[in-house]
C-alpha positions as CSV (number, residue, x, y, z in Angstrom):
1,M,-11.8,20.9,-14.5
2,Y,-10.9,21.0,-10.7
3,A,-8.5,23.3,-8.7
4,I,-5.9,21.8,-6.4
5,R,-5.4,23.3,-2.9
6,P,-4.2,21.9,0.6
7,A,-6.6,20.0,2.8
8,R,-8.0,21.5,5.7
9,P,-9.2,19.7,8.9
10,A,-12.7,20.7,8.3
11,D,-12.5,18.8,4.8
12,L,-12.3,15.4,6.5
13,P,-16.0,14.4,6.5
14,A,-16.4,15.2,2.8
15,V,-13.2,13.4,2.1
16,V,-14.3,10.4,4.0
17,A,-17.6,10.2,2.1
18,L,-15.6,10.6,-1.2
19,V,-13.2,7.9,-0.6
20,V,-15.9,5.4,0.7
21,R,-17.9,6.1,-2.4
22,L,-15.0,5.4,-4.7
23,Q,-13.6,2.5,-2.7
24,A,-16.7,0.5,-3.4
25,D,-15.9,0.4,-7.2
26,P,-12.8,-1.9,-7.8
27,T,-11.7,0.3,-10.6
28,H,-11.1,3.1,-8.1
29,H,-10.1,0.9,-5.0
30,V,-6.9,1.7,-3.1
31,G,-5.5,-1.1,-1.0
32,Y,-4.4,1.0,1.9
33,H,-8.0,1.9,2.7
34,G,-11.0,0.1,4.2
35,V,-14.6,0.4,2.8
36,T,-16.7,1.8,5.4
37,E,-16.8,5.4,6.9
38,A,-15.6,4.3,10.2
39,Q,-12.5,2.4,8.7
40,V,-11.6,5.2,6.5
41,A,-12.0,7.9,9.1
42,E,-9.9,5.8,11.5
43,E,-7.1,5.5,8.8
44,L,-6.9,9.1,7.9
45,T,-7.0,10.4,11.5
46,G,-4.2,7.9,12.4
47,F,-1.7,9.7,10.0
48,A,1.1,11.5,12.0
49,P,1.2,14.3,12.9
50,D,-2.3,14.8,11.3
51,W,-4.1,14.2,8.1
52,A,-4.6,17.5,6.7
53,S,-1.1,18.6,6.5
54,G,-0.2,15.7,4.3
55,A,-3.2,15.8,2.0
56,V,-4.2,17.8,-1.2
57,L,-7.6,18.1,-2.7
58,A,-9.0,18.7,-6.2
59,V,-12.1,20.8,-5.6
60,D,-14.9,22.0,-7.9
61,G,-16.2,25.5,-8.2
62,D,-18.1,25.2,-4.9
63,D,-14.9,24.3,-3.2
64,Q,-16.2,20.7,-2.6
65,P,-13.6,17.8,-2.7
66,C,-13.9,15.7,-5.8
67,G,-10.3,14.4,-5.6
68,V,-7.7,13.6,-2.9
69,L,-4.3,12.4,-2.4
70,S,-3.2,11.7,1.1
71,V,0.4,11.0,2.2
72,D,1.7,8.9,5.0
73,A,5.3,8.5,5.8
74,D,7.8,7.0,8.2
75,P,11.2,8.7,8.1
76,V,12.7,5.8,10.2
77,V,11.9,3.3,7.4
78,G,12.5,6.1,4.8
79,R,9.3,5.3,3.0
80,G,6.0,7.1,2.2
81,W,2.6,5.7,1.1
82,L,0.4,7.5,-1.3
83,H,-3.2,6.9,-0.4
84,G,-4.9,7.6,-3.7
85,P,-5.1,9.5,-6.0
86,F,-9.0,9.3,-5.8
87,V,-10.6,11.4,-8.4
88,D,-14.3,11.5,-9.1
89,V,-15.1,12.3,-12.7
90,P,-18.9,12.1,-13.8
91,A,-19.1,9.0,-16.0
92,E,-21.0,10.8,-18.7
93,H,-18.1,13.3,-19.2
94,P,-16.8,13.2,-22.7
95,A,-13.2,13.2,-21.6
96,A,-13.5,11.3,-18.2
97,R,-10.3,9.3,-18.4
98,Q,-8.2,12.3,-19.5
99,C,-9.7,14.5,-16.8
100,W,-9.0,11.7,-14.2
101,H,-5.3,11.7,-15.3
102,N,-5.0,15.5,-15.4
103,A,-6.3,15.8,-11.8
104,A,-4.3,12.8,-10.6
105,D,-1.1,14.3,-12.0
106,E,-1.8,17.7,-10.5
107,L,-2.6,16.1,-7.0
108,L,0.8,14.3,-7.1
109,E,2.8,17.4,-8.1
110,H,1.4,19.2,-4.9
111,A,1.6,16.1,-2.7
112,M,5.3,15.7,-3.5
113,A,5.8,19.1,-1.9
114,V,4.4,18.3,1.5
115,P,6.9,18.5,4.3
116,R,6.6,15.0,5.5
117,L,8.1,13.6,2.2
118,A,11.1,15.8,2.6
119,R,13.4,13.0,3.8
120,V,11.6,10.2,2.1
121,D,12.9,8.8,-1.2
122,D,10.9,5.6,-1.3
123,L,7.4,5.8,-2.4
124,E,4.6,3.2,-2.7
125,L,1.1,3.1,-4.3
126,Y,-1.3,0.1,-3.9
127,G,-4.5,-0.6,-5.7
128,H,-7.0,-3.2,-6.8
129,R,-5.9,-5.2,-9.9
130,L,-8.8,-3.6,-11.7
131,N,-7.8,-0.1,-10.9
132,R,-6.3,0.4,-14.4
133,R,-6.1,4.1,-14.2
134,L,-3.7,3.8,-11.1
135,G,-1.5,1.4,-13.0
136,D,-1.3,3.7,-16.0
137,F,-0.7,6.7,-13.6
138,A,2.0,4.6,-11.7
139,A,3.8,3.8,-15.0
140,R,3.7,7.3,-16.3
141,H,5.4,8.7,-13.3
142,G,8.2,6.1,-13.1
143,F,6.7,3.7,-10.5
144,T,7.6,0.1,-11.1
145,N,5.2,-2.8,-10.6
146,R,6.1,-4.8,-7.5
147,G,3.8,-7.5,-8.1
148,T,0.3,-8.7,-6.7
149,S,-0.7,-9.3,-3.3
150,R,-3.6,-11.4,-2.1
151,V,-5.8,-10.4,0.8
152,F,-7.1,-13.3,2.7
153,T,-9.8,-12.9,5.3
154,L,-11.2,-15.0,8.3
155,T,-14.9,-14.2,9.4
156,G,-17.9,-15.8,11.1
157,A,-17.8,-19.2,12.5
158,A,-14.3,-19.9,11.3
159,L,-13.0,-16.8,13.3
160,R,-14.8,-17.7,16.3
161,S,-13.5,-21.2,16.2
162,V,-9.9,-19.8,16.3
163,L,-10.6,-17.4,19.1
164,V,-12.5,-19.8,21.5
165,S,-10.9,-23.2,20.7
166,A,-8.7,-24.5,23.6
167,V,-5.0,-23.9,23.6
168,D,-3.0,-27.0,22.7
169,D,-0.6,-28.0,25.5
170,A,2.1,-28.3,22.8
171,D,1.5,-24.8,21.5
172,T,4.6,-22.8,22.3
173,A,3.3,-19.5,21.2
174,R,3.0,-16.6,23.9
175,P,3.3,-12.9,24.2
176,L,6.5,-11.3,23.5
177,G,7.6,-10.4,27.0
178,A,10.7,-8.5,28.2
179,D,13.4,-11.2,27.6
180,P,16.2,-9.1,25.9
181,A,17.7,-12.1,24.1
182,I,14.2,-13.0,22.5
183,R,13.5,-9.5,21.5
184,R,17.0,-9.3,19.7
185,R,16.2,-12.6,17.9
186,V,12.8,-11.2,16.9
187,I,14.5,-8.2,15.4
188,D,17.1,-10.3,13.5
189,L,14.4,-12.8,12.1
190,H,12.4,-9.8,11.0
191,E,15.2,-8.1,9.2
192,R,16.2,-11.4,7.6
193,C,12.7,-12.4,6.3
194,F,11.3,-9.1,5.3
195,P,13.9,-7.0,3.5
196,N,11.0,-5.0,1.9
197,R,9.6,-4.3,5.4
198,T,7.2,-1.3,6.2
199,A,8.2,-1.4,9.8
200,T,11.7,-2.2,11.3
201,G,12.3,-5.0,13.9
202,A,12.9,-2.3,16.7
203,Q,9.5,-0.6,15.7
204,L,7.8,-4.0,16.1
205,I,9.0,-5.0,19.6
206,D,8.7,-1.3,20.9
207,G,5.2,-1.0,19.7
208,T,6.1,2.2,17.9
209,R,3.8,1.4,15.0
210,G,1.0,-0.1,17.2
211,H,2.0,-3.8,16.7
212,T,1.3,-6.6,19.2
213,V,3.9,-9.3,19.1
214,V,3.6,-13.1,19.9
215,V,6.6,-15.5,19.8
216,A,7.0,-19.2,19.6
217,T,10.1,-20.5,21.6
218,G,11.7,-23.9,22.0
219,A,14.9,-25.6,23.2
220,T,17.0,-23.7,20.7
221,G,15.4,-20.3,21.4
222,L,13.1,-18.3,19.1
223,L,11.2,-20.4,16.6
224,G,9.1,-17.5,15.1
225,Y,7.1,-14.4,15.7
226,A,3.7,-13.0,14.6
227,A,2.9,-9.3,14.7
228,G,-0.3,-7.4,13.9
229,F,-2.6,-4.7,15.1
230,V,-6.3,-3.9,15.5
231,Q,-8.3,-1.6,13.1
232,Q,-11.9,-0.4,13.2
233,D,-13.5,-3.7,12.1
234,E,-10.6,-5.9,11.8
235,L,-7.7,-7.9,13.4
236,Y,-4.8,-7.4,11.1
237,L,-1.9,-9.9,10.7
238,D,1.0,-7.9,9.5
239,Y,4.0,-10.2,9.8
240,V,4.5,-13.9,10.4
241,A,7.9,-15.3,10.2
242,V,9.2,-18.8,11.2
243,D,12.9,-19.8,11.5
244,P,13.7,-21.8,8.3
245,E,14.6,-24.8,10.3
246,M,11.2,-25.0,12.0
247,R,8.9,-24.5,8.9
248,A,6.1,-27.1,8.1
249,A,6.1,-28.1,11.8
250,G,2.7,-26.1,12.6
251,T,4.6,-23.2,14.3
252,G,3.2,-20.5,11.8
253,R,-0.4,-21.7,12.5
254,A,0.2,-21.6,16.3
255,L,1.6,-18.1,16.0
256,V,-1.5,-16.9,14.0
257,R,-3.9,-18.4,16.4
258,A,-2.0,-16.9,19.4
259,L,-1.7,-13.4,17.8
260,L,-5.5,-13.4,17.0
261,R,-6.4,-14.4,20.6
262,K,-4.1,-11.8,22.0
263,L,-5.5,-9.0,19.8
264,A,-9.1,-10.0,20.6
265,A,-8.3,-10.2,24.3
266,D,-6.5,-6.9,24.6
267,H,-8.7,-4.9,22.1
268,G,-12.0,-6.6,21.8
269,V,-13.3,-9.0,19.1
270,R,-13.7,-7.8,15.5
271,P,-15.9,-9.2,12.8
272,Q,-12.9,-10.0,10.6
273,A,-9.4,-10.9,10.5
274,A,-7.2,-10.3,7.5
275,A,-3.7,-11.0,6.1
276,V,-1.8,-9.9,2.9
277,I,0.3,-12.5,1.0
278,S,2.5,-12.0,-1.8
279,L,1.3,-13.9,-5.0
280,G,3.5,-17.0,-5.2
281,N,4.0,-17.6,-1.5
282,D,2.2,-20.8,-1.7
283,A,3.3,-22.0,1.8
284,S,1.8,-18.9,3.5
285,E,-1.4,-19.4,1.6
286,R,-1.7,-23.0,2.5
287,M,-1.2,-22.1,6.1
288,F,-4.0,-19.4,6.1
289,T,-6.1,-21.5,4.1
290,A,-5.8,-24.4,6.6
291,L,-6.9,-21.9,9.3
292,G,-10.1,-21.1,7.4
293,F,-8.9,-17.9,5.6
294,D,-10.5,-17.2,2.2
295,L,-9.3,-15.1,-0.8
296,H,-11.0,-11.7,-0.5
297,L,-9.3,-9.6,-3.3
298,E,-6.0,-9.0,-5.2
299,L,-4.0,-5.9,-5.1
300,V,-1.0,-4.6,-7.1
301,G,1.8,-2.7,-5.5
302,Y,4.0,0.0,-7.3
303,R,7.1,1.5,-6.1
304,L,9.3,4.6,-6.9
305,T,12.7,5.3,-5.5
306,R,13.7,8.9,-6.1
């Protein structure tokens, strides 16, 4: 039904429009992408070294994109992320599901040959829990279901309250700073708390992946840290970790508040803050709920180790 070819830089506007249209439908939604044109364009253009050299398209007879699979990868972590596959098949097509899977399979075959995956043996897919085609696609290609994550968001008055409320004198959270001992302890805590991490501790503190880091310290040294970054319309909380001896003492909430304030001060206020929490992490859900976050959607992760 479609031909497969490498993406070209000039394809970007049409691809952004395609992704935005399909992202609006939970049965096509992929968790790595936002939902607006600005968000999707920012995400794709942020791929290194560029978007087009890591993307393949399914095109119709007029060479117009009707499907896309974009690849991002980090050789340091040794992991790649498959953004898609997105395939637009007319709803009235008599074999719509089979056409989707045929195009998706061909996109994956071509995407696996892109140079940026040459040294990557760990691949991830991520989609809305209602994206059944993605789940079937993942299972057929040997990906394992790694469980459900829940996206929590903070907006409106609740976000403003966090950003403008007075800082408690007892609040120990502050920007990371240059202290080598604290930086080493952040790396150590990160590696211990997040064995399935998408960024190393060194990448966090060096800002290699664009993270801002705040820490909480006490008489014993590091109590915890939070790391995040800014997207087009969002303050994103990527990691929050508290030393096991200091949990349930309010340190996590202080870190989240400090990180949101730091991100907003450095990059400007955004209409939304967001965090992704693994299903079953009740302590984190309670912490974010106490700060005013609400459940936004649920996503399922899939993993393939080659």
